[in-house]
C-alpha positions in Angstrom: 111.9 184.6 16.4 114.5 186.8 17.9 116.7 187.0 21.0 116.4 190.8 20.9 113.3 192.3 22.6 113.3 195.4 20.4 113.4 193.3 17.3 110.6 191.1 18.6 108.5 194.2 19.3 109.1 195.4 15.7 108.0 192.0 14.4 104.8 192.3 16.6 104.0 195.7 15.1 104.5 194.4 11.6 102.2 191.4 12.2 99.5 193.7 13.7 99.8 196.1 10.7 99.4 193.3 8.2 96.3 191.8 9.8 94.4 194.2 12.1 91.8 194.9 9.4 90.9 191.2 8.8 87.3 190.4 9.6 87.1 188.7 13.0 90.8 188.9 13.6 91.8 188.7 17.3 95.2 188.8 19.1 96.7 187.5 22.3 100.3 187.9 23.6 101.6 185.3 26.1 104.7 183.8 27.5 105.7 180.1 28.0 108.7 177.8 27.8 106.7 175.7 25.3 104.3 177.9 23.3 103.1 175.1 21.0 102.0 173.0 24.0 100.6 176.1 25.8 98.4 177.1 22.9 97.6 173.8 21.1 98.2 171.1 23.7 100.7 169.4 21.5 103.8 168.3 23.4 107.2 169.0 21.8 109.2 168.3 24.9 110.5 164.9 23.6 111.4 166.3 20.2 108.7 164.3 18.5 105.5 166.4 18.1 102.2 164.6 18.7 99.8 164.4 15.8 97.0 165.7 17.9 96.3 167.6 21.1 93.7 169.5 22.9 93.4 173.3 22.5 94.1 175.2 25.7 90.8 176.7 27.0 92.4 180.2 26.9 92.6 180.0 23.0 89.2 178.5 22.2 87.9 181.9 21.1 88.8 181.1 17.5 89.9 177.4 17.5 89.5 176.8 13.8 92.0 179.4 12.6 94.7 180.2 15.1 98.3 181.1 14.0 101.1 181.1 16.5 104.1 183.4 16.1 107.0 183.0 18.6 108.5 186.5 18.8 111.2 186.3 21.5 113.3 183.6 23.1 115.3 184.4 26.2 116.9 182.7 29.3 116.2 185.8 31.4 112.8 185.4 33.0 112.6 189.1 34.0 113.4 190.2 30.5 110.6 187.9 29.2 108.1 189.4 31.6 109.1 192.9 30.6 108.8 192.1 26.9 105.4 190.5 27.4 104.1 193.6 29.2 105.6 195.9 26.5 104.1 193.8 23.7 100.6 193.8 25.3 100.9 197.7 25.5 101.8 197.7 21.8 98.8 195.5 21.1 96.4 197.7 23.1 97.7 200.9 21.4 97.3 199.6 17.9 94.4 197.2 17.9 90.7 197.9 18.6 89.7 196.7 22.1 87.3 194.0 20.9 90.2 192.4 19.1 92.6 192.1 22.1 92.2 189.0 24.1 94.6 189.9 26.9 92.7 190.8 30.0 95.6 192.0 32.1 98.9 193.8 31.6 101.1 190.7 31.4 104.1 189.3 33.2 102.1 188.3 36.2 101.3 184.7 35.6 102.9 181.6 37.0 106.6 181.2 36.2 107.2 178.6 33.6 109.0 175.5 35.0 112.1 175.9 32.9 114.0 178.1 30.5 114.2 179.2 27.8 111.2 181.5 28.0 109.3 182.7 24.9 106.9 185.5 24.2 104.4 184.7 21.5 101.5 186.1 19.6 98.4 184.1 18.8 96.3 185.5 15.9 93.0 184.3 14.7 91.5 184.9 11.3 
């Protein structure tokens, strides 16, 4: 995880390069103030992670083998939106379309309820 958007983009590129050729590998970039809860439904807000949770319906496309990478942490919401959009562009430029799970350009979802904000990558396979 980085506080620098450019370093986070480099990390994303490296993660894509190391795994884009895996069979059935898929990718999704997102943003949240609590990525673990967003993806896996496991609350970390009280500092004590639950031992179970429900998988968010957005990520059920490969429930049995998801990996979460938190790429960027920032207190600037606009910076987070810009980074998410840029990372989705990187994803679309480097990954075959059938492996990209982002349907839109990013940065347009509901604003998370609190800072810090995170941009993350979910990879299956």
